[in-house]
C-alpha positions as CSV (number, residue, x, y, z in Angstrom):
1,M,9.7,3.6,37.1
2,P,8.9,0.8,39.5
3,P,9.7,-2.7,38.2
4,E,6.1,-3.8,38.1
5,M,5.1,-0.7,36.0
6,L,8.1,-1.4,33.7
7,D,7.0,-5.1,33.3
8,E,3.5,-4.0,32.5
9,A,4.7,-1.4,30.0
10,L,6.8,-4.0,28.2
11,R,4.1,-6.7,27.9
12,L,3.4,-7.6,24.3
13,D,-0.4,-7.4,24.9
14,N,0.0,-3.8,26.0
15,Q,1.7,-2.6,22.7
16,L,-0.5,-0.8,20.1
17,C,2.3,-1.6,17.6
18,F,1.9,-5.3,17.7
19,P,-1.8,-5.7,16.6
20,L,-1.2,-3.1,13.9
21,Y,1.9,-5.1,12.7
22,A,0.1,-8.4,12.9
23,A,-3.0,-7.1,11.2
24,A,-0.9,-5.6,8.4
25,R,0.8,-8.9,7.8
26,K,-2.5,-10.7,7.9
27,I,-4.2,-8.5,5.3
28,V,-1.1,-8.5,3.0
29,G,-1.1,-12.3,3.3
30,A,-4.8,-12.3,2.2
31,Y,-3.9,-10.5,-1.0
32,T,-0.9,-12.7,-1.8
33,P,-2.9,-15.7,-3.2
34,A,-5.1,-13.4,-5.3
35,L,-2.2,-11.5,-6.7
36,K,0.4,-14.2,-7.2
37,P,-1.3,-15.8,-10.3
38,L,-1.0,-12.3,-11.9
39,G,2.6,-12.0,-11.0
40,L,2.0,-9.1,-8.7
41,T,3.2,-8.2,-5.2
42,Y,1.0,-6.3,-2.8
43,T,3.2,-3.1,-3.3
44,Q,2.9,-3.4,-7.0
45,Y,-0.9,-3.7,-6.7
46,L,-1.0,-0.5,-4.6
47,V,1.0,1.3,-7.3
48,F,-1.6,0.2,-9.9
49,L,-4.5,1.3,-7.7
50,V,-3.0,4.8,-7.6
51,L,-2.3,5.0,-11.3
52,W,-5.7,3.5,-12.3
53,E,-7.3,6.4,-10.4
54,Q,-5.1,9.0,-12.1
55,D,-2.5,8.1,-14.6
56,D,0.5,10.2,-15.6
57,L,1.5,11.2,-12.0
58,P,4.8,12.4,-10.6
59,M,6.6,9.7,-8.6
60,G,6.5,12.0,-5.6
61,E,2.7,12.0,-5.7
62,V,2.6,8.2,-5.9
63,C,5.0,8.1,-2.9
64,R,2.8,10.5,-1.0
65,R,-0.4,8.6,-1.7
66,L,1.2,5.3,-0.7
67,R,3.1,6.8,2.3
68,L,6.4,5.3,0.9
69,D,9.7,6.9,0.3
70,S,11.3,7.0,-3.2
71,G,14.0,4.5,-2.1
72,T,11.4,1.9,-1.3
73,L,9.3,2.6,-4.4
74,T,12.0,2.9,-7.1
75,P,12.8,-0.8,-7.3
76,V,9.1,-1.6,-7.5
77,L,8.7,0.8,-10.4
78,K,11.8,-0.4,-12.2
79,K,10.4,-3.9,-12.1
80,L,7.0,-2.8,-13.4
81,E,8.7,-0.8,-16.1
82,A,10.9,-3.8,-17.1
83,E,7.7,-5.9,-17.3
84,G,6.1,-3.4,-19.7
85,Y,3.4,-2.1,-17.3
86,L,4.5,1.5,-17.0
87,T,7.0,4.1,-18.2
88,R,9.1,6.4,-16.1
89,T,10.0,9.7,-17.8
90,R,12.1,12.6,-16.4
91,S,10.6,16.0,-16.7
92,A,12.2,18.3,-19.3
93,E,11.7,21.3,-16.9
94,D,13.0,19.6,-13.8
95,E,14.9,16.3,-14.2
96,R,14.4,15.5,-10.5
97,V,10.7,14.9,-11.3
98,V,9.9,11.5,-12.7
99,T,6.5,11.0,-14.2
100,L,4.8,7.6,-14.2
101,R,2.5,6.5,-17.0
102,L,0.8,3.2,-17.5
103,T,1.3,1.4,-20.8
104,D,-1.5,-0.4,-22.6
105,A,-0.5,-3.6,-20.7
106,G,-0.7,-1.7,-17.4
107,H,-4.2,-0.5,-18.2
108,A,-5.3,-3.9,-19.4
109,L,-4.2,-5.5,-16.1
110,K,-7.1,-3.6,-14.4
111,R,-9.6,-6.1,-15.8
112,Q,-7.6,-9.1,-14.5
113,V,-7.4,-7.6,-11.0
114,A,-11.0,-6.6,-10.7
115,S,-12.0,-9.5,-8.5
116,V,-9.2,-9.1,-6.0
117,P,-10.9,-6.7,-3.6
118,M,-13.9,-9.0,-3.3
119,Q,-11.7,-12.1,-2.8
120,V,-9.9,-10.3,0.0
121,A,-13.1,-8.9,1.5
122,G,-14.3,-12.4,1.9
123,T,-11.4,-13.2,4.2
124,V,-11.9,-10.2,6.5
125,K,-14.2,-11.4,9.3
126,L,-15.5,-8.0,10.4
127,S,-19.0,-6.6,10.1
128,P,-19.3,-3.8,7.6
129,E,-19.7,-1.4,10.5
130,D,-16.6,-2.6,12.3
131,A,-14.6,-2.5,9.0
132,A,-15.7,1.1,8.4
133,Q,-14.8,2.1,12.0
134,L,-11.4,0.4,11.7
135,Y,-10.8,2.2,8.4
136,T,-11.7,5.6,10.0
137,L,-9.5,5.0,13.0
138,L,-6.5,3.9,11.0
139,Y,-6.7,7.0,8.8
140,R,-7.1,9.2,11.8
141,F,-4.0,7.6,13.2
142,L,-2.1,7.9,9.9
143,D,-3.1,11.5,9.4
144,A,-2.1,12.5,12.9
145,E,1.5,11.2,12.4
146,G,3.0,14.6,12.2
147,E,1.2,15.8,15.3
148,A,3.0,13.5,17.7
């Protein structure tokens, strides 16, 4: 590769990874002030979103939905369990399967978190059409990850 092409290929402004990384940091940063008073991290919030949609799920399904591995999710779940928000139960049929179930406190937290999406939406300076297009493109990118 000629040096000028190499220089161009290695420019920060030519990397798709950088705006994705910076945008992810920006959006997580927008959630932090809304979640901090509730004692939640962004990852914990995501776990709740999955379990509020459907409770009593195998951990593997939560990992799949959040696109996280069990090594990343386990410490988050242990903390939520220690705080009394959920229980982790091993399956009697297959002890490799851990089922997650919200406690009453975990269900009650849903009411306290209800305003968070609107708080964060107010910080996103995109038109509804641009936001919808970005959402579609990001999921198209994520869903194509195995095709590369």
